[in-house]
MIDREN-247321 format. One record per residue (C-alpha): residue in one letter; x, y, z. Coordinates in Angstrom, 1 decimal, decimal comma. Example, Ala and Ser with C-alpha at 12.3 -4.5 7.8 and 13.67 -1.06 7.14 Angstrom:
# residues 2
ATOM:a:12,3:-4,5:7,8
ATOM:s:13,7:-1,1:7,1
This chain:
# residues 190
ATOM:m:83,2:163,4:15,4
ATOM:g:83,4:160,9:18,2
ATOM:d:81,5:161,4:21,4
ATOM:s:82,1:165,1:21,9
ATOM:i:79,8:167,1:24,1
ATOM:l:78,9:170,6:24,0
ATOM:i:76,9:172,4:26,8
ATOM:v:74,8:175,1:25,6
ATOM:a:74,1:177,5:28,6
ATOM:m:71,1:179,9:28,0
ATOM:g:70,5:182,7:30,5
ATOM:g:71,7:183,3:34,0
ATOM:a:70,3:180,0:35,4
ATOM:g:71,6:178,0:32,4
ATOM:r:75,1:179,3:33,2
ATOM:a:74,9:178,2:36,8
ATOM:i:73,8:174,6:35,8
ATOM:a:76,4:174,4:33,1
ATOM:d:79,3:175,3:35,4
ATOM:s:78,1:172,4:37,7
ATOM:v:77,6:169,9:34,9
ATOM:r:81,2:170,7:33,7
ATOM:s:82,4:169,8:37,0
ATOM:y:81,4:166,2:36,3
ATOM:m:82,6:165,8:32,6
ATOM:c:84,9:167,1:30,0
ATOM:a:82,8:169,2:27,7
ATOM:d:83,0:172,4:25,7
ATOM:l:80,8:175,3:26,7
ATOM:l:78,6:177,7:24,7
ATOM:l:76,9:180,5:26,4
ATOM:i:74,0:182,3:24,8
ATOM:n:72,8:185,4:26,4
ATOM:a:71,7:188,9:25,9
ATOM:q:74,4:191,1:24,6
ATOM:a:74,4:193,3:27,5
ATOM:r:75,5:190,7:30,0
ATOM:a:79,2:191,2:30,7
ATOM:e:80,0:187,6:31,4
ATOM:t:79,1:186,6:27,7
ATOM:n:80,6:189,6:25,8
ATOM:n:84,2:188,6:26,2
ATOM:i:84,0:184,9:26,0
ATOM:e:85,1:183,2:22,9
ATOM:g:82,3:180,3:23,3
ATOM:s:79,5:182,7:23,4
ATOM:v:76,7:184,1:21,3
ATOM:s:75,3:187,5:22,1
ATOM:l:71,8:188,1:21,3
ATOM:t:70,1:191,4:20,2
ATOM:t:66,5:191,9:18,8
ATOM:p:66,0:193,0:15,3
ATOM:a:65,9:196,6:16,7
ATOM:g:69,1:196,2:18,3
ATOM:d:67,8:196,0:21,8
ATOM:s:69,7:193,5:24,2
ATOM:t:66,9:193,4:26,9
ATOM:f:64,4:190,9:26,4
ATOM:y:60,9:191,7:27,6
ATOM:s:59,3:188,6:26,3
ATOM:v:59,8:185,2:24,9
ATOM:r:59,1:186,5:21,5
ATOM:h:61,9:189,0:21,6
ATOM:s:64,4:186,5:22,6
ATOM:r:63,3:184,1:20,1
ATOM:a:63,4:186,6:17,5
ATOM:a:67,0:187,4:18,6
ATOM:a:68,0:183,6:18,4
ATOM:l:66,5:183,4:15,0
ATOM:l:68,8:186,3:13,8
ATOM:v:71,8:184,2:14,8
ATOM:e:70,4:180,8:13,9
ATOM:d:73,4:180,2:11,3
ATOM:e:76,0:181,2:13,9
ATOM:i:74,3:178,7:16,6
ATOM:t:74,2:175,9:13,9
ATOM:a:78,0:176,4:13,1
ATOM:r:78,8:176,3:16,8
ATOM:l:77,0:172,9:17,2
ATOM:e:78,5:171,3:14,1
ATOM:k:81,5:169,4:15,5
ATOM:f:79,6:168,0:18,5
ATOM:q:77,7:164,8:18,6
ATOM:r:75,9:165,4:22,1
ATOM:i:74,2:168,6:23,0
ATOM:i:73,4:169,4:26,6
ATOM:l:71,1:172,3:27,1
ATOM:t:71,1:174,0:30,5
ATOM:v:68,3:176,5:31,0
ATOM:g:66,1:178,0:33,7
ATOM:l:62,6:178,2:32,1
ATOM:g:60,0:180,9:32,8
ATOM:g:62,2:183,9:31,9
ATOM:a:62,3:185,6:28,6
ATOM:t:65,8:184,5:27,4
ATOM:g:65,8:180,8:28,3
ATOM:s:62,3:180,2:27,4
ATOM:g:62,6:181,9:24,0
ATOM:v:66,1:180,4:23,1
ATOM:a:66,1:176,9:24,3
ATOM:p:63,5:175,7:21,8
ATOM:v:65,3:177,2:18,9
ATOM:v:68,7:175,8:19,8
ATOM:a:67,0:172,3:20,4
ATOM:r:65,4:172,4:17,1
ATOM:l:68,7:173,3:15,4
ATOM:a:70,5:170,6:17,2
ATOM:s:68,0:168,0:16,5
ATOM:a:67,7:169,0:12,8
ATOM:s:71,5:168,4:12,6
ATOM:g:71,3:164,9:13,9
ATOM:k:72,7:165,6:17,4
ATOM:d:71,7:163,9:20,6
ATOM:v:70,0:166,5:22,6
ATOM:l:69,6:166,2:26,5
ATOM:a:68,1:169,3:28,4
ATOM:a:68,5:170,1:32,0
ATOM:v:66,0:172,6:33,0
ATOM:t:64,6:174,2:36,1
ATOM:l:61,0:175,3:36,5
ATOM:p:60,0:178,5:38,5
ATOM:f:58,6:178,6:42,1
ATOM:a:54,9:178,8:42,6
ATOM:v:55,1:182,4:43,8
ATOM:e:56,5:183,3:40,3
ATOM:r:52,9:182,7:38,8
ATOM:d:53,6:184,8:35,6
ATOM:r:56,5:182,5:34,8
ATOM:i:54,9:179,1:35,2
ATOM:s:52,9:179,3:32,1
ATOM:i:55,9:180,6:30,2
ATOM:a:58,0:177,7:31,6
ATOM:d:55,3:175,0:30,8
ATOM:g:55,0:176,4:27,2
ATOM:a:58,9:176,2:26,6
ATOM:l:59,0:172,8:28,1
ATOM:a:56,3:171,5:25,6
ATOM:e:58,4:173,1:23,0
ATOM:l:61,5:171,3:23,9
ATOM:r:60,1:167,9:24,1
ATOM:p:59,9:167,0:20,4
ATOM:f:63,6:168,0:20,0
ATOM:c:65,2:166,4:23,1
ATOM:k:66,1:162,8:23,5
ATOM:e:65,7:163,3:27,3
ATOM:i:64,9:166,2:29,6
ATOM:v:65,9:166,4:33,2
ATOM:v:63,4:168,6:35,0
ATOM:h:63,9:170,2:38,4
ATOM:d:60,8:171,8:39,7
ATOM:h:61,6:174,2:42,4
ATOM:e:58,4:174,0:44,1
ATOM:k:58,6:170,2:44,6
ATOM:v:62,0:170,3:46,5
ATOM:t:61,0:170,9:50,1
ATOM:s:64,7:170,3:51,1
ATOM:l:65,5:173,8:49,7
ATOM:m:64,2:175,2:53,2
ATOM:a:67,2:173,4:54,9
ATOM:f:69,8:175,9:53,2
ATOM:n:70,9:179,3:54,7
ATOM:s:70,2:181,3:51,6
ATOM:l:68,5:181,1:48,1
ATOM:d:71,9:181,2:46,4
ATOM:e:73,0:178,1:48,3
ATOM:a:69,8:176,2:47,5
ATOM:l:70,0:177,1:43,9
ATOM:q:73,7:175,8:43,7
ATOM:k:72,5:172,7:45,3
ATOM:v:69,8:172,5:42,5
ATOM:a:72,4:173,0:39,8
ATOM:d:74,7:170,3:41,6
ATOM:r:71,8:167,8:41,5
ATOM:l:70,9:168,4:38,0
ATOM:a:74,6:168,0:37,1
ATOM:q:74,8:164,6:38,8
ATOM:q:71,6:163,5:36,9
ATOM:v:72,8:164,6:33,4
ATOM:s:76,2:162,9:34,2
ATOM:a:74,4:159,6:35,1
ATOM:r:72,4:159,8:32,0
ATOM:l:75,2:160,3:29,8
ATOM:l:77,2:157,5:31,3
ATOM:c:74,3:155,1:30,8
ATOM:a:73,4:156,0:27,1
ATOM:p:75,6:155,8:24,1
ATOM:a:75,4:158,5:21,5
ATOM:n:72,7:158,1:18,9
ATOM:a:70,9:155,3:20,9
ATOM:h:67,3:156,3:19,9
């Protein structure tokens, strides 16, 4: 098994963070997203989610969690050959907040080292803050370490020309932090 690493990207923000993390290290990628997302459908390393009713639009954390539970065995099988699992996710939305705790639990139960790199919503996204806080609390018992970026605490975002540019810088910063933590900690060093 060695020291193999799998990055599990959940939702759109998770994909952006994962792409940045992969620029710092050699790691495989697993995308978990709603089935309707075109970028997920034709990628071999992906798990597409639908609700028990066959819907691929998640209106709540409950819906996305139910969808993740439907493919729990597939997710567990995808995690099997890896020692370290890096979860990348933007918390506060339905997909990431519902799926990330399920994946963290599955990875931890399989004896994997789990590190999460997450973003929290802006203060103006009031309805998403409590969702993000709840998902973060659910992640904690299953993750060896969580690297958190709170958008609201980074005043340097104002120095960028666009929100996309600022969010890319956030993804790059998270990637640097994840890479540094992995270089400093051997696998299974609990």
